[in-house]
mmCIF file of the C-alpha atoms, coordinates in Angstrom:
data_MODEL
# 
_entry.id   MODEL 
# 
loop_
_atom_site.group_PDB 
_atom_site.id 
_atom_site.type_symbol 
_atom_site.label_atom_id 
_atom_site.label_alt_id 
_atom_site.label_comp_id 
_atom_site.label_asym_id 
_atom_site.label_entity_id 
_atom_site.label_seq_id 
_atom_site.pdbx_PDB_ins_code 
_atom_site.Cartn_x 
_atom_site.Cartn_y 
_atom_site.Cartn_z 
_atom_site.occupancy 
_atom_site.B_iso_or_equiv 
_atom_site.pdbx_formal_charge 
_atom_site.auth_seq_id 
_atom_site.auth_comp_id 
_atom_site.auth_asym_id 
_atom_site.auth_atom_id 
_atom_site.pdbx_PDB_model_num 
ATOM 1   C CA . MET A 1 1   ? -11.592 22.563  2.325   1.00 0.00 ? 1   MET A CA 1 
ATOM 2   C CA . LYS A 1 2   ? -10.017 19.019  2.381   1.00 0.00 ? 2   LYS A CA 1 
ATOM 3   C CA . GLN A 1 3   ? -11.014 16.695  -0.256  1.00 0.00 ? 3   GLN A CA 1 
ATOM 4   C CA . GLU A 1 4   ? -11.344 12.946  0.519   1.00 0.00 ? 4   GLU A CA 1 
ATOM 5   C CA . ILE A 1 5   ? -10.059 10.550  -2.094  1.00 0.00 ? 5   ILE A CA 1 
ATOM 6   C CA . ILE A 1 6   ? -11.619 7.072   -1.985  1.00 0.00 ? 6   ILE A CA 1 
ATOM 7   C CA . PHE A 1 7   ? -9.976  4.252   -3.790  1.00 0.00 ? 7   PHE A CA 1 
ATOM 8   C CA . SER A 1 8   ? -11.913 1.066   -4.561  1.00 0.00 ? 8   SER A CA 1 
ATOM 9   C CA . ARG A 1 9   ? -9.091  -1.356  -3.732  1.00 0.00 ? 9   ARG A CA 1 
ATOM 10  C CA . TYR A 1 10  ? -6.129  -0.597  -1.447  1.00 0.00 ? 10  TYR A CA 1 
ATOM 11  C CA . ALA A 1 11  ? -4.189  -1.806  1.371   1.00 0.00 ? 11  ALA A CA 1 
ATOM 12  C CA . ILE A 1 12  ? -2.137  -0.229  4.132   1.00 0.00 ? 12  ILE A CA 1 
ATOM 13  C CA . PHE A 1 13  ? 1.229   -1.805  5.274   1.00 0.00 ? 13  PHE A CA 1 
ATOM 14  C CA . THR A 1 14  ? 4.103   -0.884  7.415   1.00 0.00 ? 14  THR A CA 1 
ATOM 15  C CA . THR A 1 15  ? 7.887   -0.989  6.771   1.00 0.00 ? 15  THR A CA 1 
ATOM 16  C CA . GLY A 1 16  ? 10.699  0.947   8.190   1.00 0.00 ? 16  GLY A CA 1 
ATOM 17  C CA . GLY A 1 17  ? 8.505   2.189   11.000  1.00 0.00 ? 17  GLY A CA 1 
ATOM 18  C CA . LYS A 1 18  ? 6.159   3.967   8.646   1.00 0.00 ? 18  LYS A CA 1 
ATOM 19  C CA . GLN A 1 19  ? 2.816   3.254   7.020   1.00 0.00 ? 19  GLN A CA 1 
ATOM 20  C CA . TYR A 1 20  ? 2.101   3.305   3.282   1.00 0.00 ? 20  TYR A CA 1 
ATOM 21  C CA . GLN A 1 21  ? -0.862  2.963   1.090   1.00 0.00 ? 21  GLN A CA 1 
ATOM 22  C CA . ALA A 1 22  ? -0.594  0.387   -1.590  1.00 0.00 ? 22  ALA A CA 1 
ATOM 23  C CA . LEU A 1 23  ? -2.685  0.450   -4.901  1.00 0.00 ? 23  LEU A CA 1 
ATOM 24  C CA . GLU A 1 24  ? -2.193  -2.362  -7.457  1.00 0.00 ? 24  GLU A CA 1 
ATOM 25  C CA . GLY A 1 25  ? 0.100   -1.306  -10.315 1.00 0.00 ? 25  GLY A CA 1 
ATOM 26  C CA . LYS A 1 26  ? 1.174   1.990   -8.589  1.00 0.00 ? 26  LYS A CA 1 
ATOM 27  C CA . THR A 1 27  ? 4.664   2.824   -7.244  1.00 0.00 ? 27  THR A CA 1 
ATOM 28  C CA . VAL A 1 28  ? 5.410   3.684   -3.588  1.00 0.00 ? 28  VAL A CA 1 
ATOM 29  C CA . ALA A 1 29  ? 8.611   5.344   -2.297  1.00 0.00 ? 29  ALA A CA 1 
ATOM 30  C CA . ILE A 1 30  ? 9.540   3.566   0.956   1.00 0.00 ? 30  ILE A CA 1 
ATOM 31  C CA . GLU A 1 31  ? 12.563  3.397   3.323   1.00 0.00 ? 31  GLU A CA 1 
ATOM 32  C CA . LYS A 1 32  ? 15.557  1.860   1.820   1.00 0.00 ? 32  LYS A CA 1 
ATOM 33  C CA . ILE A 1 33  ? 15.504  -1.969  1.673   1.00 0.00 ? 33  ILE A CA 1 
ATOM 34  C CA . ASP A 1 34  ? 18.944  -3.448  2.080   1.00 0.00 ? 34  ASP A CA 1 
ATOM 35  C CA . GLN A 1 35  ? 20.337  -6.517  0.359   1.00 0.00 ? 35  GLN A CA 1 
ATOM 36  C CA . LYS A 1 36  ? 17.818  -6.351  -2.632  1.00 0.00 ? 36  LYS A CA 1 
ATOM 37  C CA . LYS A 1 37  ? 18.600  -5.452  -6.173  1.00 0.00 ? 37  LYS A CA 1 
ATOM 38  C CA . GLU A 1 38  ? 16.498  -3.690  -8.715  1.00 0.00 ? 38  GLU A CA 1 
ATOM 39  C CA . GLY A 1 39  ? 13.985  -6.122  -10.293 1.00 0.00 ? 39  GLY A CA 1 
ATOM 40  C CA . ASP A 1 40  ? 13.900  -8.408  -7.234  1.00 0.00 ? 40  ASP A CA 1 
ATOM 41  C CA . SER A 1 41  ? 10.439  -9.137  -5.673  1.00 0.00 ? 41  SER A CA 1 
ATOM 42  C CA . VAL A 1 42  ? 9.740   -8.264  -1.946  1.00 0.00 ? 42  VAL A CA 1 
ATOM 43  C CA . GLU A 1 43  ? 6.955   -9.237  0.398   1.00 0.00 ? 43  GLU A CA 1 
ATOM 44  C CA . PHE A 1 44  ? 5.509   -7.076  3.143   1.00 0.00 ? 44  PHE A CA 1 
ATOM 45  C CA . ASP A 1 45  ? 3.606   -9.267  5.679   1.00 0.00 ? 45  ASP A CA 1 
ATOM 46  C CA . THR A 1 46  ? 2.680   -6.378  8.046   1.00 0.00 ? 46  THR A CA 1 
ATOM 47  C CA . LEU A 1 47  ? -0.691  -5.586  6.502   1.00 0.00 ? 47  LEU A CA 1 
ATOM 48  C CA . LEU A 1 48  ? -2.835  -3.284  8.607   1.00 0.00 ? 48  LEU A CA 1 
ATOM 49  C CA . VAL A 1 49  ? -5.950  -2.698  6.440   1.00 0.00 ? 49  VAL A CA 1 
ATOM 50  C CA . LYS A 1 50  ? -7.204  -4.251  3.272   1.00 0.00 ? 50  LYS A CA 1 
ATOM 51  C CA . ASN A 1 51  ? -10.186 -2.823  1.272   1.00 0.00 ? 51  ASN A CA 1 
ATOM 52  C CA . GLY A 1 52  ? -11.342 -4.935  -1.581  1.00 0.00 ? 52  GLY A CA 1 
ATOM 53  C CA . GLU A 1 53  ? -14.410 -3.449  -3.288  1.00 0.00 ? 53  GLU A CA 1 
ATOM 54  C CA . GLY A 1 54  ? -16.131 -2.239  -0.196  1.00 0.00 ? 54  GLY A CA 1 
ATOM 55  C CA . ASP A 1 55  ? -15.136 -5.268  1.963   1.00 0.00 ? 55  ASP A CA 1 
ATOM 56  C CA . VAL A 1 56  ? -12.795 -3.635  4.554   1.00 0.00 ? 56  VAL A CA 1 
ATOM 57  C CA . LYS A 1 57  ? -10.596 -5.889  6.712   1.00 0.00 ? 57  LYS A CA 1 
ATOM 58  C CA . ILE A 1 58  ? -8.715  -4.476  9.625   1.00 0.00 ? 58  ILE A CA 1 
ATOM 59  C CA . GLY A 1 59  ? -5.919  -6.454  11.310  1.00 0.00 ? 59  GLY A CA 1 
ATOM 60  C CA . GLN A 1 60  ? -5.493  -6.664  15.105  1.00 0.00 ? 60  GLN A CA 1 
ATOM 61  C CA . PRO A 1 61  ? -2.585  -5.901  14.817  1.00 0.00 ? 61  PRO A CA 1 
ATOM 62  C CA . TYR A 1 62  ? -1.878  -7.472  11.464  1.00 0.00 ? 62  TYR A CA 1 
ATOM 63  C CA . LEU A 1 63  ? -3.715  -9.494  8.665   1.00 0.00 ? 63  LEU A CA 1 
ATOM 64  C CA . SER A 1 64  ? -2.715  -12.726 7.538   1.00 0.00 ? 64  SER A CA 1 
ATOM 65  C CA . THR A 1 65  ? -2.185  -11.792 3.802   1.00 0.00 ? 65  THR A CA 1 
ATOM 66  C CA . SER A 1 66  ? 0.760   -9.849  2.468   1.00 0.00 ? 66  SER A CA 1 
ATOM 67  C CA . VAL A 1 67  ? 1.701   -7.188  -0.048  1.00 0.00 ? 67  VAL A CA 1 
ATOM 68  C CA . LYS A 1 68  ? 3.862   -8.315  -2.984  1.00 0.00 ? 68  LYS A CA 1 
ATOM 69  C CA . ALA A 1 69  ? 5.877   -5.846  -4.811  1.00 0.00 ? 69  ALA A CA 1 
ATOM 70  C CA . THR A 1 70  ? 8.807   -5.412  -7.203  1.00 0.00 ? 70  THR A CA 1 
ATOM 71  C CA . ILE A 1 71  ? 11.776  -3.100  -6.554  1.00 0.00 ? 71  ILE A CA 1 
ATOM 72  C CA . VAL A 1 72  ? 12.004  -0.492  -9.277  1.00 0.00 ? 72  VAL A CA 1 
ATOM 73  C CA . LYS A 1 73  ? 14.842  1.719   -8.214  1.00 0.00 ? 73  LYS A CA 1 
ATOM 74  C CA . HIS A 1 74  ? 17.132  2.632   -5.299  1.00 0.00 ? 74  HIS A CA 1 
ATOM 75  C CA . MET A 1 75  ? 17.627  6.396   -4.809  1.00 0.00 ? 75  MET A CA 1 
ATOM 76  C CA . LYS A 1 76  ? 17.943  9.344   -2.482  1.00 0.00 ? 76  LYS A CA 1 
ATOM 77  C CA . GLY A 1 77  ? 15.165  11.585  -1.419  1.00 0.00 ? 77  GLY A CA 1 
ATOM 78  C CA . PRO A 1 78  ? 15.014  15.401  -1.573  1.00 0.00 ? 78  PRO A CA 1 
ATOM 79  C CA . LYS A 1 79  ? 17.653  17.354  0.355   1.00 0.00 ? 79  LYS A CA 1 
ATOM 80  C CA . VAL A 1 80  ? 16.789  18.556  3.807   1.00 0.00 ? 80  VAL A CA 1 
ATOM 81  C CA . VAL A 1 81  ? 18.824  21.585  5.033   1.00 0.00 ? 81  VAL A CA 1 
ATOM 82  C CA . ILE A 1 82  ? 19.642  21.625  8.756   1.00 0.00 ? 82  ILE A CA 1 
ATOM 83  C CA . PHE A 1 83  ? 20.758  25.144  9.876   1.00 0.00 ? 83  PHE A CA 1 
ATOM 84  C CA . LYS A 1 84  ? 21.749  25.767  13.487  1.00 0.00 ? 84  LYS A CA 1 
ATOM 85  C CA . PHE A 1 85  ? 22.303  29.365  14.669  1.00 0.00 ? 85  PHE A CA 1 
ATOM 86  C CA . LYS A 1 86  ? 23.201  30.893  17.982  1.00 0.00 ? 86  LYS A CA 1 
ATOM 87  C CA . ARG A 1 87  ? 22.801  34.507  18.133  1.00 0.00 ? 87  ARG A CA 1 
ATOM 88  C CA . ARG A 1 88  ? 25.562  36.851  19.286  1.00 0.00 ? 88  ARG A CA 1 
ATOM 89  C CA . LYS A 1 89  ? 28.074  33.912  19.429  1.00 0.00 ? 89  LYS A CA 1 
ATOM 90  C CA . LYS A 1 90  ? 29.155  33.701  15.729  1.00 0.00 ? 90  LYS A CA 1 
ATOM 91  C CA . SER A 1 91  ? 28.060  30.138  15.571  1.00 0.00 ? 91  SER A CA 1 
ATOM 92  C CA . ARG A 1 92  ? 26.496  28.875  12.504  1.00 0.00 ? 92  ARG A CA 1 
ATOM 93  C CA . VAL A 1 93  ? 26.266  25.260  11.263  1.00 0.00 ? 93  VAL A CA 1 
ATOM 94  C CA . LYS A 1 94  ? 24.750  24.352  7.907   1.00 0.00 ? 94  LYS A CA 1 
ATOM 95  C CA . ARG A 1 95  ? 24.310  20.692  7.071   1.00 0.00 ? 95  ARG A CA 1 
ATOM 96  C CA . GLY A 1 96  ? 22.321  18.801  4.419   1.00 0.00 ? 96  GLY A CA 1 
ATOM 97  C CA . HIS A 1 97  ? 20.828  15.194  4.363   1.00 0.00 ? 97  HIS A CA 1 
ATOM 98  C CA . ARG A 1 98  ? 19.214  13.162  1.746   1.00 0.00 ? 98  ARG A CA 1 
ATOM 99  C CA . GLN A 1 99  ? 17.464  10.012  2.959   1.00 0.00 ? 99  GLN A CA 1 
ATOM 100 C CA . PRO A 1 100 ? 18.046  6.828   1.035   1.00 0.00 ? 100 PRO A CA 1 
ATOM 101 C CA . MET A 1 101 ? 14.814  5.346   -0.346  1.00 0.00 ? 101 MET A CA 1 
ATOM 102 C CA . THR A 1 102 ? 13.454  2.561   -2.525  1.00 0.00 ? 102 THR A CA 1 
ATOM 103 C CA . ILE A 1 103 ? 10.873  2.832   -5.172  1.00 0.00 ? 103 ILE A CA 1 
ATOM 104 C CA . VAL A 1 104 ? 8.592   -0.388  -5.390  1.00 0.00 ? 104 VAL A CA 1 
ATOM 105 C CA . ARG A 1 105 ? 5.769   -1.223  -7.737  1.00 0.00 ? 105 ARG A CA 1 
ATOM 106 C CA . VAL A 1 106 ? 2.856   -2.970  -5.951  1.00 0.00 ? 106 VAL A CA 1 
ATOM 107 C CA . ASP A 1 107 ? 1.931   -6.223  -7.900  1.00 0.00 ? 107 ASP A CA 1 
ATOM 108 C CA . SER A 1 108 ? -0.871  -7.748  -5.651  1.00 0.00 ? 108 SER A CA 1 
ATOM 109 C CA . PHE A 1 109 ? -2.206  -7.924  -2.156  1.00 0.00 ? 109 PHE A CA 1 
# 
């Protein structure tokens, strides 16, 4: 059975072609942000949904507010193994990939 977790205050924003849920004071692992250092502040203005104590606002397509965050760390994600195999051809290729990502702490929205 799937449990549903309801947070009282959250926002959903997009960056790098993906959607992320933001909670104040929590960290989020997002796609890598270039040309920013650790400790710099960043602002995401593509806010889709904002829930503030039961008052839900949905953008069409975006809301006029933004999410303000601080960059905590640049790192690489977990390794993904790509293994290609062709039977009876003695063909095997094993490759690995680690996606670069940025950890941000949400300050406000």
